[in-house]
N, C-alpha and C positions, 0 to 999 in steps of 0.2 A: 169340466166346469170348475174354474178356480174360485175359492171363497173370497169375499170382498176384502178381508183383512190382508191376504197375500197380495191382492191387486194394489192396495194402498202402499204396501211396503215396496213393491216393484216400482211404483210411480215415484216414491221418495228417492230410491236409489238412482233412477234415471235423472231426476232433477239435480241431485248432488253431483252426478257425473258431468252433466251439461255445465253446471256452475263452475266445476274445477277446470273444464276444458276452455271455457270462455274467459276465465279469470274473474275473480271476485271484484266487485266495485267497492273501493274503499274511499272514505272521505279524504280530502287533500291534506289534512294535518296528520293522517295516519302514519305510524312508524312500524316497521317490521318487528322491532324489539317488543312491541305490545303483544304479539302473539305468544301465548304461554307454552303451547306445545312445541317442543324442540324440533321435531321432524318437519312439521308444517312451516315453522319459522325458517328453517334452513332451505326448504323447497322454495318458499316465497322469495328469500334472499337471492337464490340462484336465478330465479325467474326475472327479478328486477335487474339483476346484473346483466343478464343476456339482453334484455330490452335496451338497457343503456348502451351496450356494445353495438347493437343494431342501429340505434339512433346516431351514434358517433360515426359509424361506417357510412350511413346515408349522407350525413353532413359532409364527410370527407369526399364522397363521390360527387356531391352537388358542387362543392368548391372546385374540384378538379375540372368538372364540366364547364363551370363559369370561366376558369382560367384559360381553358382551351378555346372557348368562344371569343374571349377578349384578345387572345394572342399576345402580341408585343405590348399591348396597353394594359395587360394584367398587372395588378399591384405586386410589389416584391413580397416574397414569402416571409412570414413572421419567424424570427429567430427564437427557438425555444429557450425558456429560462432555465439555466443550470446554475449549480452552486459556483462553478468556475467563473462564468461570465457575470455573475452578480457579486463577485468578490469585492470587498471594500479595498480601495487603493491604500497600499502601505507606503508611508513616506520614506521608509528605509530601502525601497526598491532600488537596486543598483543599476546605474548606467555604465556599460563597459568602458566608455570613453572618459569617465570622470577621473580627473587628475588626483583627487584626494584618495579615491579607491585604489588607483594604481600605486600611489605612494604607500598606503597602508599594506597592500599586498607585497610590496617590495621589502617591507621591514617586519612582516609578521613571522610567526613561528615556522611557517611552511616555506619561507623564502629560500632557505638553503636547499630544499628539495627541488623547487621550481628553477633555481639557478644551477641545477645539476651538480651541487656540491656534495650531496649525500645520496646513497642508494637505500631504498626501503628494506628493512629486515624486521619481520613481525614475530612476536612471541604470543601464541594463543594459549590461554590457560582457563581454568574453570573455577567454580566455587568448590568448597571442600566436598570430598567424596561424591563425585559426579556419577550419575546413573548412565546406563547404556546409551540412551537416545542422545543425551548431551555430549557424550564422548564421541559418538559417530558424527554428530553435527560439527564438532571441532575438527575432526579428522578430514571431513569433506571441505571445510573452509580452508584447511591447510593445502589441499590439492588444488584449490582454485586460486589462492593468493600465492604468487611466487615468493620464494625466500621466507616462507612461514614455517615456524616450528611449534609443535604442540608439547607442552610440559604440564605435568600435574602438580598442584601446589603442595599437597600433603600438609595442610594446616599452616602454611607460611603466610604471614600478613602481607598485604599488598605494599605497605610502607617499606618492607624489607626486600620485596621482589624487585621494586623499581630501581634502586641503586645497582642491583646485580645485572639488570637488563641494560642499564646505561654503560656499565663497565664492559659488557660483552658486545657493545655496538648495535643494540637493537634500537630501531626508530619508533616502534609501536608496541604497546602492550594491550592485548585484547582479552577481556575477561568475560566469559559466558556464564551467567547465573541461571539457576533453575529453580522451579517450584513444582513439587509433586511430580518429579521425574521429567518435567517438560521445560525446555529452554524458554526463559521469560524475560531475560535482561542482558544487555551488552554494555560493558564499560570500555570505551576506546580512548586510550591515553597516548598522546603523542609525546615522544621522548626527544631530548632531555628536558624541554622547557614547557611542555603542555601544548595546547589545552587538553582538557579531559571532557569527553561527552558521555552522557549516560542515556541509553535508549531502552525503551520497552520493546521486547521482541514478541511477535505473534505470527500465526499462520506458517509455522515452520514445516516445510515438506522436504524430507530427505530423498535421496535419489531412488531408493527402492520403492518409495510411496508414489512416485510419479509415473503417469501413463505416457507411453510413446516417447520415453526419454532416449537420448543418444548414448553412445559409448562414453566411458569415463573420460574426463578432460585430460589432455596431454600436458606436457610441461612447458608449452609455449607461453610467452607473456601475452595476456589478453588485451584487447582494446578496452577502454573505459568510457562509458557514456553517462553523462550527468544531465538529467532533465529537470527543468523548472526550479532551479535553485536561484531565485531572483532577488531576494532581500539581502541585507548585509549579513544577517545571521545565516541565511541559506547559503550564501557565498562561502562563509567560513566552514560550514559543514561539508559543502561540495569539495572544497580544497582538501579537507581532512580525508575524505574518501579517495580523492585522486592520488594523494601521497602514499596510499597503501600499496600502489602498484608501480613497478618500474617504468622508466620514461618511455622507452621505445617498444611499442607493441610488435610482436612477431606475427605479421599478417598471414604467414604460411599456416599457422595453427587455426586460423579462421574462428577464433574464440572472442567473445565479447561479454563484458560484465556491465550491466545496466543498473544505475540507481535512479529511479523515477520518482520524483516528488509530486504528490497530488493531495491537496488539502492537508498538508503537514504529515501525511503518511509516506514513508519512503519504501517503495517496493523494489526489492532486489531480484534480478533474474540473471541467469548465466546461460548463454546460448552459443551455438556453433552455426556458422553459415554453411549452407549446402548449395553449391552452384549446379543447377540442373542443366543449364546450357548457357550460352553467351549472354542471354537477356534475362532469363528467369533465375531468381535466387530465393531459396527457402531458408527457414531457420529451425533449428532443432534444440529444444531445451535440454541442458545437461544436469541442472540442479547443483546444489540445493536452492530452494527459494524461501524467502522470508520477508516479513514486513517490519519496519522499524518506526518508532514514534519517539521523537526527541523529548526527554524529560528535563535535562539540564545541561548547561555548558559551563565548565569551571575553568578558571585561569590556572595555569601551572599544572603540575602533575597531581595525581589523585590524593585528595586530603579531605576526608569526610567531616573532620571537626573544625578546622580553621581555614578551609578553602574559600577563596573569593569567587563568587558565581557571576558570570557575565549574563546568563539568562536562565530562568527557571520557569517551567511550565506551571501556570496557575490554573487549577481546575475550575475555580469559581470566580474568575476575575470579572469585574463589572462590565467592561466593554466587550467581553468575548461574546461572539455569536457564531452561528453556523457559517457566516460569510467572512469572518476575519481569520487570516492565516499568518504564520510567522516566518516560514521558510521561503 
């Protein structure tokens, strides 16, 4: 025979259990953030999230059923909104058949390379006293870009380095800057007449840090793929990257360097083709990989004091939005 107090307690426990199983009835204006207890609030949030997911799934199944029933008369599928397809049209977007663009390209700083009058020769250097990770990054870049040489500056100013590069027949000077032992900037200077581009470098992955990477690259000249460089500025940057590599790729090496522009971020990848049979082809990443973001494009060679800038990234410009891109 249980005492009445214990019976009441058991009844209360049963009521609270039933309540938690069925889900508490809240007013329509109720917000989960009003629950003060952190554990209960989190549990309720997960519950609401699961309910929303189930509703979404049911709606999807219902639409699929309706489309199946209608057959050919079904309305076309809605195109999901993405940042890419909502992009604001840029009036500087290049038409490849434009005569003005063709004339500009025929007379710009890279015309000698594209007319096969010069062969690329790249000098890769660093900021003063580089750390191990930056040094390894430079060395791996040199194995990837043919005719590239790594030199350490030892405190020499860039203004003095550039004339020495020109006298030795270099067509590019590439400077890797670092912050807290991590590569964070790249200055790419086309010689002898410029232009000079300054990029922010992020997401650097060296070969050892990559999973399922292939063997080290061979000395064959890679193919170069440039994606989505559509505006006048993007066209200039694309030509700048193209002129880093020799003209005729050696397809025997099956190596390809890709510069993919998406929302003004330039993703670099270095792959090797693997032919599984006559129809199937796979790709194997060799590394390194990194992401670039253009900060400025300067006319002429590097000049931080008196240089004339063609384009500078403005962080807080009035018309900038998530849908406006420059490359």
